[in-house]
Biopython code that builds the backbone (N, CA, C, O; Angstrom):
import numpy as np
from Bio.PDB.StructureBuilder import StructureBuilder

atoms = [
    (1, "MET", "N", (11.170, -53.129, 57.063)),
    (1, "MET", "CA", (12.212, -53.826, 56.337)),
    (1, "MET", "C", (13.286, -52.828, 55.935)),
    (1, "MET", "O", (13.039, -51.632, 55.785)),
    (2, "TYR", "N", (14.503, -53.375, 55.764)),
    (2, "TYR", "CA", (15.648, -52.543, 55.441)),
    (2, "TYR", "C", (16.493, -53.198, 54.343)),
    (2, "TYR", "O", (16.630, -54.420, 54.280)),
    (3, "LEU", "N", (17.045, -52.354, 53.496)),
    (3, "LEU", "CA", (18.008, -52.788, 52.494)),
    (3, "LEU", "C", (19.393, -52.475, 53.041)),
    (3, "LEU", "O", (19.685, -51.330, 53.387)),
    (4, "ILE", "N", (20.240, -53.490, 53.118)),
    (4, "ILE", "CA", (21.617, -53.296, 53.556)),
    (4, "ILE", "C", (22.507, -53.437, 52.332)),
    (4, "ILE", "O", (22.504, -54.473, 51.667)),
    (5, "LEU", "N", (23.272, -52.386, 52.039)),
    (5, "LEU", "CA", (24.232, -52.370, 50.931)),
    (5, "LEU", "C", (25.627, -52.293, 51.520)),
    (5, "LEU", "O", (25.901, -51.446, 52.370)),
    (6, "PHE", "N", (26.498, -53.161, 51.078)),
    (6, "PHE", "CA", (27.871, -53.135, 51.576)),
    (6, "PHE", "C", (28.838, -53.232, 50.409)),
    (6, "PHE", "O", (28.832, -54.211, 49.663)),
    (7, "VAL", "N", (29.671, -52.205, 50.257)),
    (7, "VAL", "CA", (30.735, -52.214, 49.259)),
    (7, "VAL", "C", (31.988, -52.700, 49.968)),
    (7, "VAL", "O", (32.558, -51.990, 50.797)),
    (8, "LEU", "N", (32.405, -53.895, 49.644)),
    (8, "LEU", "CA", (33.560, -54.541, 50.275)),
    (8, "LEU", "C", (34.816, -54.198, 49.492)),
    (8, "LEU", "O", (34.904, -54.492, 48.300)),
    (9, "HIS", "N", (35.774, -53.588, 50.141)),
    (9, "HIS", "CA", (37.004, -53.186, 49.458)),
    (9, "HIS", "C", (37.971, -54.347, 49.261)),
    (9, "HIS", "O", (38.550, -54.488, 48.184)),
    (10, "ASP", "N", (38.152, -55.167, 50.266)),
    (10, "ASP", "CA", (39.092, -56.292, 50.176)),
    (10, "ASP", "C", (38.312, -57.555, 49.830)),
    (10, "ASP", "O", (37.698, -58.174, 50.699)),
    (11, "THR", "N", (38.342, -57.929, 48.561)),
    (11, "THR", "CA", (37.538, -59.057, 48.106)),
    (11, "THR", "C", (38.009, -60.385, 48.688)),
    (11, "THR", "O", (37.300, -61.385, 48.574)),
    (12, "ASN", "N", (39.181, -60.420, 49.305)),
    (12, "ASN", "CA", (39.634, -61.631, 49.986)),
    (12, "ASN", "C", (38.731, -61.965, 51.179)),
    (12, "ASN", "O", (38.703, -63.103, 51.648)),
    (13, "ASN", "N", (37.998, -60.966, 51.658)),
    (13, "ASN", "CA", (37.094, -61.161, 52.799)),
    (13, "ASN", "C", (35.678, -61.545, 52.388)),
    (13, "ASN", "O", (34.811, -61.702, 53.248)),
    (14, "LEU", "N", (35.429, -61.696, 51.098)),
    (14, "LEU", "CA", (34.057, -61.926, 50.631)),
    (14, "LEU", "C", (33.417, -63.162, 51.267)),
    (14, "LEU", "O", (32.321, -63.071, 51.819)),
    (15, "LYS", "N", (34.080, -64.298, 51.197)),
    (15, "LYS", "CA", (33.489, -65.526, 51.741)),
    (15, "LYS", "C", (33.255, -65.412, 53.244)),
    (15, "LYS", "O", (32.233, -65.870, 53.754)),
    (16, "ALA", "N", (34.192, -64.806, 53.943)),
    (16, "ALA", "CA", (34.037, -64.649, 55.391)),
    (16, "ALA", "C", (32.861, -63.744, 55.723)),
    (16, "ALA", "O", (32.113, -64.028, 56.658)),
    (17, "VAL", "N", (32.680, -62.652, 54.969)),
    (17, "VAL", "CA", (31.547, -61.755, 55.200)),
    (17, "VAL", "C", (30.239, -62.481, 54.897)),
    (17, "VAL", "O", (29.280, -62.375, 55.661)),
    (18, "LEU", "N", (30.196, -63.214, 53.792)),
    (18, "LEU", "CA", (28.981, -63.956, 53.449)),
    (18, "LEU", "C", (28.639, -64.997, 54.517)),
    (18, "LEU", "O", (27.473, -65.163, 54.873)),
    (19, "ASN", "N", (29.645, -65.688, 55.020)),
    (19, "ASN", "CA", (29.417, -66.661, 56.103)),
    (19, "ASN", "C", (28.920, -65.966, 57.368)),
    (19, "ASN", "O", (28.029, -66.473, 58.049)),
    (20, "ALA", "N", (29.495, -64.810, 57.679)),
    (20, "ALA", "CA", (29.082, -64.065, 58.874)),
    (20, "ALA", "C", (27.635, -63.583, 58.743)),
    (20, "ALA", "O", (26.867, -63.633, 59.704)),
    (21, "TRP", "N", (27.273, -63.120, 57.552)),
    (21, "TRP", "CA", (25.888, -62.692, 57.330)),
    (21, "TRP", "C", (24.941, -63.877, 57.452)),
    (21, "TRP", "O", (23.855, -63.756, 58.019)),
    (22, "ASP", "N", (25.355, -65.017, 56.922)),
    (22, "ASP", "CA", (24.534, -66.229, 57.010)),
    (22, "ASP", "C", (24.330, -66.616, 58.477)),
    (22, "ASP", "O", (23.212, -66.929, 58.886)),
    (23, "GLU", "N", (25.395, -66.595, 59.261)),
    (23, "GLU", "CA", (25.298, -66.930, 60.682)),
    (23, "GLU", "C", (24.452, -65.918, 61.446)),
    (23, "GLU", "O", (23.832, -66.257, 62.454)),
    (24, "ALA", "N", (24.426, -64.663, 60.963)),
    (24, "ALA", "CA", (23.614, -63.634, 61.608)),
    (24, "ALA", "C", (22.133, -63.813, 61.296)),
    (24, "ALA", "O", (21.281, -63.212, 61.950)),
    (25, "GLY", "N", (21.822, -64.653, 60.282)),
    (25, "GLY", "CA", (20.430, -64.925, 59.958)),
    (25, "GLY", "C", (19.943, -64.375, 58.634)),
    (25, "GLY", "O", (18.746, -64.425, 58.348)),
    (26, "VAL", "N", (20.845, -63.850, 57.823)),
    (26, "VAL", "CA", (20.458, -63.338, 56.511)),
    (26, "VAL", "C", (20.070, -64.513, 55.619)),
    (26, "VAL", "O", (20.792, -65.506, 55.538)),
    (27, "SER", "N", (18.923, -64.391, 54.949)),
    (27, "SER", "CA", (18.432, -65.527, 54.163)),
    (27, "SER", "C", (18.841, -65.483, 52.699)),
    (27, "SER", "O", (18.727, -66.500, 52.015)),
    (28, "GLY", "N", (19.304, -64.372, 52.199)),
    (28, "GLY", "CA", (19.717, -64.284, 50.803)),
    (28, "GLY", "C", (20.551, -63.039, 50.567)),
    (28, "GLY", "O", (20.320, -61.997, 51.181)),
    (29, "VAL", "N", (21.522, -63.156, 49.671)),
    (29, "VAL", "CA", (22.430, -62.050, 49.382)),
    (29, "VAL", "C", (22.651, -61.999, 47.875)),
    (29, "VAL", "O", (22.756, -63.035, 47.218)),
    (30, "THR", "N", (22.722, -60.796, 47.338)),
    (30, "THR", "CA", (23.100, -60.603, 45.943)),
    (30, "THR", "C", (24.480, -59.968, 45.926)),
    (30, "THR", "O", (24.768, -59.066, 46.712)),
    (31, "ILE", "N", (25.340, -60.447, 45.019)),
    (31, "ILE", "CA", (26.739, -60.001, 44.946)),
    (31, "ILE", "C", (26.995, -59.445, 43.556)),
    (31, "ILE", "O", (26.702, -60.100, 42.555)),
    (32, "LEU", "N", (27.539, -58.242, 43.495)),
    (32, "LEU", "CA", (27.859, -57.601, 42.222)),
    (32, "LEU", "C", (29.309, -57.129, 42.210)),
    (32, "LEU", "O", (29.784, -56.599, 43.214)),
    (33, "PRO", "N", (30.028, -57.309, 41.097)),
    (33, "PRO", "CA", (31.332, -56.669, 40.979)),
    (33, "PRO", "C", (31.099, -55.166, 40.804)),
    (33, "PRO", "O", (30.168, -54.758, 40.109)),
    (34, "SER", "N", (31.925, -54.360, 41.419)),
    (34, "SER", "CA", (31.726, -52.915, 41.333)),
    (34, "SER", "C", (33.064, -52.196, 41.443)),
    (34, "SER", "O", (34.075, -52.782, 41.830)),
    (35, "THR", "N", (33.045, -50.936, 41.101)),
    (35, "THR", "CA", (34.237, -50.107, 41.250)),
    (35, "THR", "C", (33.804, -48.691, 41.568)),
    (35, "THR", "O", (32.641, -48.325, 41.397)),
    (36, "GLY", "N", (34.749, -47.907, 42.029)),
    (36, "GLY", "CA", (34.458, -46.527, 42.372)),
    (36, "GLY", "C", (35.280, -45.566, 41.536)),
    (36, "GLY", "O", (36.180, -45.972, 40.800)),
    (37, "LEU", "N", (34.967, -44.319, 41.655)),
    (37, "LEU", "CA", (35.639, -43.281, 40.884)),
    (37, "LEU", "C", (37.135, -43.235, 41.184)),
    (37, "LEU", "O", (37.942, -43.005, 40.284)),
    (38, "GLY", "N", (37.505, -43.451, 42.445)),
    (38, "GLY", "CA", (38.924, -43.426, 42.814)),
    (38, "GLY", "C", (39.737, -44.467, 42.062)),
    (38, "GLY", "O", (40.831, -44.179, 41.578)),
    (39, "ARG", "N", (39.205, -45.666, 41.966)),
    (39, "ARG", "CA", (39.921, -46.718, 41.240)),
    (39, "ARG", "C", (39.927, -46.454, 39.743)),
    (39, "ARG", "O", (40.898, -46.783, 39.061)),
    (40, "LEU", "N", (38.868, -45.869, 39.229)),
    (40, "LEU", "CA", (38.863, -45.509, 37.813)),
    (40, "LEU", "C", (39.935, -44.468, 37.523)),
    (40, "LEU", "O", (40.627, -44.540, 36.508)),
    (41, "ARG", "N", (40.064, -43.510, 38.415)),
    (41, "ARG", "CA", (41.091, -42.467, 38.242)),
    (41, "ARG", "C", (42.497, -43.046, 38.316)),
    (41, "ARG", "O", (43.411, -42.556, 37.652)),
    (42, "GLU", "N", (42.672, -44.102, 39.135)),
    (42, "GLU", "CA", (43.980, -44.754, 39.252)),
    (42, "GLU", "C", (44.215, -45.752, 38.128)),
    (42, "GLU", "O", (45.283, -46.361, 38.052)),
    (43, "SER", "N", (43.225, -45.925, 37.253)),
    (43, "SER", "CA", (43.288, -46.881, 36.135)),
    (43, "SER", "C", (43.500, -48.311, 36.620)),
    (43, "SER", "O", (44.259, -49.070, 36.017)),
    (44, "LYS", "N", (42.834, -48.672, 37.700)),
    (44, "LYS", "CA", (42.949, -50.024, 38.234)),
    (44, "LYS", "C", (41.658, -50.811, 38.087)),
    (44, "LYS", "O", (41.562, -51.942, 38.565)),
    (45, "ALA", "N", (40.667, -50.226, 37.434)),
    (45, "ALA", "CA", (39.402, -50.935, 37.295)),
    (45, "ALA", "C", (38.787, -50.663, 35.941)),
    (45, "ALA", "O", (38.878, -49.553, 35.416)),
    (46, "LEU", "N", (38.165, -51.674, 35.383)),
    (46, "LEU", "CA", (37.434, -51.554, 34.139)),
    (46, "LEU", "C", (38.259, -50.887, 33.046)),
    (46, "LEU", "O", (37.806, -49.935, 32.411)),
    (47, "GLN", "N", (39.449, -51.383, 32.834)),
    (47, "GLN", "CA", (40.314, -50.796, 31.822)),
    (47, "GLN", "C", (39.749, -51.032, 30.438)),
    (47, "GLN", "O", (39.356, -52.145, 30.089)),
    (48, "ASP", "N", (39.715, -49.959, 29.651)),
    (48, "ASP", "CA", (39.187, -50.088, 28.300)),
    (48, "ASP", "C", (40.298, -50.160, 27.254)),
    (48, "ASP", "O", (40.026, -50.173, 26.054)),
    (49, "ASP", "N", (41.551, -50.207, 27.712)),
    (49, "ASP", "CA", (42.659, -50.285, 26.769)),
    (49, "ASP", "C", (43.160, -51.716, 26.582)),
    (49, "ASP", "O", (44.214, -51.934, 25.983)),
    (50, "PHE", "N", (42.415, -52.681, 27.088)),
    (50, "PHE", "CA", (42.788, -54.080, 26.930)),
    (50, "PHE", "C", (42.605, -54.448, 25.456)),
    (50, "PHE", "O", (41.567, -54.133, 24.873)),
    (51, "PRO", "N", (43.584, -55.104, 24.847)),
    (51, "PRO", "CA", (43.513, -55.391, 23.414)),
    (51, "PRO", "C", (42.308, -56.252, 23.029)),
    (51, "PRO", "O", (41.893, -57.133, 23.782)),
    (52, "LEU", "N", (41.762, -55.983, 21.858)),
    (52, "LEU", "CA", (40.636, -56.751, 21.352)),
    (52, "LEU", "C", (41.021, -58.210, 21.132)),
    (52, "LEU", "O", (40.248, -59.116, 21.444)),
    (53, "ILE", "N", (42.209, -58.431, 20.600)),
    (53, "ILE", "CA", (42.742, -59.780, 20.433)),
    (53, "ILE", "C", (44.029, -59.839, 21.264)),
    (53, "ILE", "O", (45.113, -59.533, 20.769)),
    (54, "PRO", "N", (43.892, -60.236, 22.527)),
    (54, "PRO", "CA", (45.048, -60.196, 23.433)),
    (54, "PRO", "C", (46.033, -61.336, 23.197)),
    (54, "PRO", "O", (45.676, -62.417, 22.730)),
    (55, "ARG", "N", (47.285, -61.050, 23.539)),
    (55, "ARG", "CA", (48.314, -62.087, 23.589)),
    (55, "ARG", "C", (48.363, -62.577, 25.033)),
    (55, "ARG", "O", (47.837, -61.919, 25.930)),
    (56, "ILE", "N", (48.982, -63.707, 25.256)),
    (56, "ILE", "CA", (49.086, -64.238, 26.628)),
    (56, "ILE", "C", (49.803, -63.234, 27.526)),
    (56, "ILE", "O", (49.447, -63.099, 28.697)),
    (57, "GLU", "N", (50.780, -62.545, 27.016)),
    (57, "GLU", "CA", (51.518, -61.549, 27.810)),
    (57, "GLU", "C", (50.603, -60.444, 28.324)),
    (57, "GLU", "O", (50.813, -59.912, 29.414)),
    (58, "ASP", "N", (49.575, -60.097, 27.524)),
    (58, "ASP", "CA", (48.659, -59.029, 27.928)),
    (58, "ASP", "C", (47.923, -59.381, 29.220)),
    (58, "ASP", "O", (47.639, -58.497, 30.028)),
    (59, "PHE", "N", (47.615, -60.651, 29.422)),
    (59, "PHE", "CA", (46.904, -61.063, 30.633)),
    (59, "PHE", "C", (47.765, -60.886, 31.878)),
    (59, "PHE", "O", (47.239, -60.612, 32.957)),
    (60, "PHE", "N", (49.067, -61.037, 31.746)),
    (60, "PHE", "CA", (49.961, -60.902, 32.892)),
    (60, "PHE", "C", (50.191, -59.445, 33.270)),
    (60, "PHE", "O", (50.534, -59.153, 34.416)),
    (61, "HIS", "N", (50.008, -58.537, 32.333)),
    (61, "HIS", "CA", (50.229, -57.116, 32.594)),
    (61, "HIS", "C", (48.943, -56.381, 32.918)),
    (61, "HIS", "O", (48.965, -55.197, 33.251)),
    (62, "TYR", "N", (47.842, -57.068, 32.823)),
    (62, "TYR", "CA", (46.534, -56.461, 33.024)),
    (62, "TYR", "C", (46.118, -56.638, 34.470)),
    (62, "TYR", "O", (45.939, -57.765, 34.932)),
    (63, "GLU", "N", (45.964, -55.555, 35.178)),
    (63, "GLU", "CA", (45.568, -55.619, 36.588)),
    (63, "GLU", "C", (44.253, -54.873, 36.767)),
    (63, "GLU", "O", (44.175, -53.664, 36.549)),
    (64, "GLU", "N", (43.235, -55.599, 37.160)),
    (64, "GLU", "CA", (41.929, -55.001, 37.393)),
    (64, "GLU", "C", (41.555, -55.248, 38.842)),
    (64, "GLU", "O", (41.574, -56.387, 39.309)),
    (65, "GLN", "N", (41.215, -54.188, 39.551)),
    (65, "GLN", "CA", (40.818, -54.317, 40.946)),
    (65, "GLN", "C", (39.380, -53.862, 41.092)),
    (65, "GLN", "O", (39.057, -52.690, 40.899)),
    (66, "LEU", "N", (38.537, -54.795, 41.432)),
    (66, "LEU", "CA", (37.128, -54.480, 41.624)),
    (66, "LEU", "C", (36.729, -54.742, 43.067)),
    (66, "LEU", "O", (37.289, -55.610, 43.737)),
    (67, "ASN", "N", (35.758, -53.982, 43.529)),
    (67, "ASN", "CA", (35.128, -54.241, 44.817)),
    (67, "ASN", "C", (34.041, -55.277, 44.599)),
    (67, "ASN", "O", (33.812, -55.717, 43.472)),
    (68, "ARG", "N", (33.390, -55.657, 45.647)),
    (68, "ARG", "CA", (32.162, -56.434, 45.555)),
    (68, "ARG", "C", (31.111, -55.664, 46.340)),
    (68, "ARG", "O", (31.329, -55.291, 47.492)),
    (69, "THR", "N", (29.987, -55.436, 45.712)),
    (69, "THR", "CA", (28.858, -54.828, 46.398)),
    (69, "THR", "C", (27.876, -55.948, 46.693)),
    (69, "THR", "O", (27.409, -56.642, 45.790)),
    (70, "ILE", "N", (27.574, -56.110, 47.973)),
    (70, "ILE", "CA", (26.633, -57.153, 48.371)),
    (70, "ILE", "C", (25.440, -56.483, 49.043)),
    (70, "ILE", "O", (25.583, -55.502, 49.773)),
    (71, "PHE", "N", (24.273, -57.032, 48.780)),
    (71, "PHE", "CA", (23.097, -56.447, 49.418)),
    (71, "PHE", "C", (22.080, -57.507, 49.777)),
    (71, "PHE", "O", (22.033, -58.593, 49.200)),
    (72, "THR", "N", (21.267, -57.143, 50.756)),
    (72, "THR", "CA", (20.237, -58.035, 51.262)),
    (72, "THR", "C", (19.109, -57.195, 51.823)),
    (72, "THR", "O", (19.263, -55.996, 52.058)),
    (73, "ILE", "N", (17.975, -57.838, 52.033)),
    (73, "ILE", "CA", (16.825, -57.200, 52.670)),
    (73, "ILE", "C", (16.548, -57.948, 53.967)),
    (73, "ILE", "O", (16.465, -59.176, 53.983)),
    (74, "VAL", "N", (16.406, -57.196, 55.049)),
    (74, "VAL", "CA", (16.157, -57.805, 56.358)),
    (74, "VAL", "C", (14.982, -57.108, 57.040)),
    (74, "VAL", "O", (14.604, -55.990, 56.688)),
    (75, "ARG", "N", (14.420, -57.804, 58.027)),
    (75, "ARG", "CA", (13.344, -57.221, 58.836)),
    (75, "ARG", "C", (13.927, -56.667, 60.129)),
    (75, "ARG", "O", (14.700, -57.344, 60.806)),
    (76, "GLY", "N", (13.567, -55.474, 60.461)),
    (76, "GLY", "CA", (13.853, -54.923, 61.778)),
    (76, "GLY", "C", (15.276, -54.444, 62.016)),
    (76, "GLY", "O", (16.239, -54.927, 61.421)),
    (77, "GLU", "N", (15.359, -53.466, 62.918)),
    (77, "GLU", "CA", (16.649, -52.868, 63.257)),
    (77, "GLU", "C", (17.555, -53.840, 64.012)),
    (77, "GLU", "O", (18.780, -53.739, 63.933)),
    (78, "GLU", "N", (16.962, -54.771, 64.734)),
    (78, "GLU", "CA", (17.770, -55.765, 65.446)),
    (78, "GLU", "C", (18.595, -56.580, 64.449)),
    (78, "GLU", "O", (19.772, -56.855, 64.684)),
    (79, "MET", "N", (17.978, -56.958, 63.352)),
    (79, "MET", "CA", (18.685, -57.720, 62.318)),
    (79, "MET", "C", (19.745, -56.850, 61.640)),
    (79, "MET", "O", (20.833, -57.333, 61.328)),
    (80, "VAL", "N", (19.439, -55.586, 61.413)),
    (80, "VAL", "CA", (20.427, -54.661, 60.847)),
    (80, "VAL", "C", (21.655, -54.615, 61.749)),
    (80, "VAL", "O", (22.786, -54.714, 61.274)),
    (81, "ASP", "N", (21.430, -54.465, 63.048)),
    (81, "ASP", "CA", (22.544, -54.400, 64.005)),
    (81, "ASP", "C", (23.384, -55.681, 63.977)),
    (81, "ASP", "O", (24.610, -55.625, 64.068)),
    (82, "LYS", "N", (22.715, -56.839, 63.850)),
    (82, "LYS", "CA", (23.449, -58.105, 63.774)),
    (82, "LYS", "C", (24.339, -58.154, 62.534)),
    (82, "LYS", "O", (25.486, -58.596, 62.603)),
    (83, "VAL", "N", (23.809, -57.700, 61.404)),
    (83, "VAL", "CA", (24.569, -57.731, 60.147)),
    (83, "VAL", "C", (25.740, -56.753, 60.207)),
    (83, "VAL", "O", (26.839, -57.079, 59.758)),
    (84, "VAL", "N", (25.521, -55.574, 60.749)),
    (84, "VAL", "CA", (26.610, -54.598, 60.874)),
    (84, "VAL", "C", (27.704, -55.149, 61.779)),
    (84, "VAL", "O", (28.885, -55.046, 61.449)),
    (85, "GLN", "N", (27.331, -55.730, 62.907)),
    (85, "GLN", "CA", (28.319, -56.304, 63.828)),
    (85, "GLN", "C", (29.064, -57.465, 63.172)),
    (85, "GLN", "O", (30.283, -57.575, 63.308)),
    (86, "ALA", "N", (28.343, -58.325, 62.467)),
    (86, "ALA", "CA", (28.976, -59.456, 61.790)),
    (86, "ALA", "C", (29.969, -58.968, 60.740)),
    (86, "ALA", "O", (31.040, -59.551, 60.571)),
    (87, "THR", "N", (29.609, -57.900, 60.041)),
    (87, "THR", "CA", (30.490, -57.322, 59.021)),
    (87, "THR", "C", (31.756, -56.766, 59.663)),
    (87, "THR", "O", (32.863, -57.033, 59.196)),
    (88, "GLU", "N", (31.592, -55.997, 60.729)),
    (88, "GLU", "CA", (32.755, -55.400, 61.399)),
    (88, "GLU", "C", (33.636, -56.460, 62.057)),
    (88, "GLU", "O", (34.838, -56.244, 62.209)),
    (89, "ASN", "N", (33.075, -57.582, 62.445)),
    (89, "ASN", "CA", (33.897, -58.665, 62.996)),
    (89, "ASN", "C", (34.875, -59.195, 61.951)),
    (89, "ASN", "O", (35.935, -59.712, 62.303)),
    (90, "ILE", "N", (34.531, -59.072, 60.678)),
    (90, "ILE", "CA", (35.395, -59.554, 59.599)),
    (90, "ILE", "C", (36.321, -58.458, 59.087)),
    (90, "ILE", "O", (37.532, -58.662, 59.002)),
    (91, "VAL", "N", (35.763, -57.292, 58.743)),
    (91, "VAL", "CA", (36.564, -56.256, 58.071)),
    (91, "VAL", "C", (37.153, -55.226, 59.021)),
    (91, "VAL", "O", (38.036, -54.459, 58.637)),
    (92, "GLY", "N", (36.677, -55.203, 60.247)),
    (92, "GLY", "CA", (37.137, -54.197, 61.203)),
    (92, "GLY", "C", (36.164, -53.024, 61.264)),
    (92, "GLY", "O", (35.105, -53.044, 60.636)),
    (93, "ASP", "N", (36.533, -52.022, 62.016)),
    (93, "ASP", "CA", (35.719, -50.827, 62.235)),
    (93, "ASP", "C", (35.455, -50.133, 60.898)),
    (93, "ASP", "O", (36.391, -49.710, 60.220)),
    (94, "LEU", "N", (34.200, -50.018, 60.527)),
    (94, "LEU", "CA", (33.846, -49.424, 59.241)),
    (94, "LEU", "C", (34.135, -47.923, 59.172)),
    (94, "LEU", "O", (34.059, -47.329, 58.097)),
    (95, "ARG", "N", (34.462, -47.312, 60.302)),
    (95, "ARG", "CA", (34.840, -45.900, 60.278)),
    (95, "ARG", "C", (36.280, -45.708, 59.810)),
    (95, "ARG", "O", (36.708, -44.588, 59.533)),
    (96, "LYS", "N", (37.020, -46.810, 59.726)),
    (96, "LYS", "CA", (38.413, -46.745, 59.273)),
    (96, "LYS", "C", (38.474, -46.901, 57.759)),
    (96, "LYS", "O", (37.605, -47.538, 57.163)),
    (97, "PRO", "N", (39.507, -46.317, 57.132)),
    (97, "PRO", "CA", (39.603, -46.391, 55.669)),
    (97, "PRO", "C", (39.853, -47.813, 55.159)),
    (97, "PRO", "O", (40.412, -48.659, 55.857)),
    (98, "ASN", "N", (39.427, -48.041, 53.935)),
    (98, "ASN", "CA", (39.665, -49.285, 53.195)),
    (98, "ASN", "C", (39.025, -50.530, 53.815)),
    (98, "ASN", "O", (39.479, -51.649, 53.573)),
    (99, "THR", "N", (37.983, -50.337, 54.606)),
    (99, "THR", "CA", (37.249, -51.489, 55.130)),
    (99, "THR", "C", (36.014, -51.750, 54.289)),
    (99, "THR", "O", (35.638, -52.899, 54.058)),
    (100, "GLY", "N", (35.395, -50.694, 53.839)),
    (100, "GLY", "CA", (34.189, -50.801, 53.030)),
    (100, "GLY", "C", (33.209, -49.712, 53.399)),
    (100, "GLY", "O", (33.441, -48.912, 54.306)),
    (101, "ILE", "N", (32.113, -49.704, 52.675)),
    (101, "ILE", "CA", (31.058, -48.720, 52.914)),
    (101, "ILE", "C", (29.762, -49.495, 53.087)),
    (101, "ILE", "O", (29.378, -50.272, 52.213)),
    (102, "LEU", "N", (29.093, -49.286, 54.206)),
    (102, "LEU", "CA", (27.848, -49.977, 54.482)),
    (102, "LEU", "C", (26.756, -48.934, 54.665)),
    (102, "LEU", "O", (26.911, -47.982, 55.429)),
    (103, "ALA", "N", (25.655, -49.126, 53.955)),
    (103, "ALA", "CA", (24.501, -48.232, 54.066)),
    (103, "ALA", "C", (23.255, -49.054, 54.340)),
    (103, "ALA", "O", (23.119, -50.183, 53.869)),
    (104, "VAL", "N", (22.348, -48.465, 55.112)),
    (104, "VAL", "CA", (21.082, -49.116, 55.439)),
    (104, "VAL", "C", (19.963, -48.164, 55.025)),
    (104, "VAL", "O", (19.943, -46.995, 55.411)),
    (105, "LEU", "N", (19.026, -48.696, 54.223)),
    (105, "LEU", "CA", (17.923, -47.883, 53.723)),
    (105, "LEU", "C", (16.590, -48.528, 54.102)),
    (105, "LEU", "O", (16.437, -49.742, 53.974)),
    (106, "PRO", "N", (15.628, -47.733, 54.565)),
    (106, "PRO", "CA", (14.312, -48.298, 54.854)),
    (106, "PRO", "C", (13.591, -48.654, 53.553)),
    (106, "PRO", "O", (13.757, -47.979, 52.537)),
    (107, "ILE", "N", (12.799, -49.710, 53.595)),
    (107, "ILE", "CA", (12.044, -50.158, 52.432)),
    (107, "ILE", "C", (10.556, -50.060, 52.755)),
    (107, "ILE", "O", (10.107, -50.521, 53.804)),
    (108, "VAL", "N", (9.814, -49.468, 51.864)),
    (108, "VAL", "CA", (8.375, -49.330, 52.061)),
    (108, "VAL", "C", (7.647, -50.574, 51.574)),
    (108, "VAL", "O", (6.757, -51.086, 52.253)),
    (109, "LYS", "N", (8.032, -51.065, 50.378)),
    (109, "LYS", "CA", (7.390, -52.251, 49.815)),
    (109, "LYS", "C", (8.427, -53.095, 49.097)),
    (109, "LYS", "O", (9.425, -52.581, 48.591)),
    (110, "VAL", "N", (8.174, -54.409, 49.061)),
    (110, "VAL", "CA", (9.031, -55.346, 48.334)),
    (110, "VAL", "C", (8.130, -56.254, 47.521)),
    (110, "VAL", "O", (7.131, -56.770, 48.021)),
    (111, "TYR", "N", (8.494, -56.443, 46.261)),
    (111, "TYR", "CA", (7.746, -57.343, 45.384)),
    (111, "TYR", "C", (8.675, -58.454, 44.926)),
    (111, "TYR", "O", (9.853, -58.215, 44.659)),
    (112, "GLY", "N", (8.155, -59.651, 44.837)),
    (112, "GLY", "CA", (8.933, -60.773, 44.320)),
    (112, "GLY", "C", (9.810, -61.469, 45.340)),
    (112, "GLY", "O", (10.616, -62.329, 44.984)),
    (113, "LEU", "N", (9.665, -61.112, 46.585)),
    (113, "LEU", "CA", (10.453, -61.744, 47.645)),
    (113, "LEU", "C", (9.582, -62.812, 48.290)),
    (113, "LEU", "O", (8.581, -62.499, 48.934)),
    (114, "ASN", "N", (9.962, -64.067, 48.118)),
    (114, "ASN", "CA", (9.126, -65.173, 48.573)),
    (114, "ASN", "C", (9.534, -65.748, 49.913)),
    (114, "ASN", "O", (8.795, -66.546, 50.490)),
    (115, "ARG", "N", (10.698, -65.360, 50.424)),
    (115, "ARG", "CA", (11.179, -65.936, 51.691)),
    (115, "ARG", "C", (10.678, -65.121, 52.869)),
    (115, "ARG", "O", (10.557, -63.899, 52.778)),
    (116, "GLU", "N", (10.396, -65.776, 53.945)),
    (116, "GLU", "CA", (9.952, -65.102, 55.155)),
    (116, "GLU", "C", (10.960, -65.142, 56.302)),
    (116, "GLU", "O", (11.013, -64.180, 57.067)),
    (117, "PRO", "N", (11.779, -66.215, 56.473)),
    (117, "PRO", "CA", (12.559, -66.356, 57.703)),
    (117, "PRO", "C", (13.352, -65.126, 58.127)),
    (117, "PRO", "O", (13.018, -64.506, 59.137)),
    (118, "GLY", "N", (14.399, -64.753, 57.380)),
    (118, "GLY", "CA", (15.233, -63.630, 57.803)),
    (118, "GLY", "C", (14.725, -62.299, 57.307)),
    (118, "GLY", "O", (15.146, -61.244, 57.782)),
    (119, "VAL", "N", (13.819, -62.351, 56.352)),
    (119, "VAL", "CA", (13.339, -61.110, 55.748)),
    (119, "VAL", "C", (12.020, -60.706, 56.331)),
    (119, "VAL", "O", (11.461, -59.681, 55.941)),
]
sb = StructureBuilder()
sb.init_structure("model")
sb.init_model(0)
sb.init_chain("A")
sb.init_seg("    ")
for serial, (resi, resn, name, xyz) in enumerate(atoms, 1):
    if name == "N":
        sb.init_residue(resn, " ", resi, " ")
    sb.init_atom(name, np.array(xyz, "f"), 0.0, 1.0, " ", f" {name:<3s}", serial, name[0])
structure = sb.get_structure()
């Protein structure tokens, strides 16, 4: 079994990536809002200077850019290859900048996973 982690940079592609993973046979996905050090340095994510009691104007000037980190557990390298290909069909070549970061990790044991089909 393998854990596939994908940090999606362009959140406009989220639904398309999720649909592509579903079509590839992924049975479940977890989605988390996330950010990286680069965006923190640019002050575009998780701003802590937002007023405690904001005015309506504050919402229009507040720009927060977050990634989405999505992950799933799959069986076998064949399934990993399908998910990677499905991802690249949506976001483009992952070796190019600003497409996202995808990592695959082997899993020794999984607890609490009740589904069998894609996993």
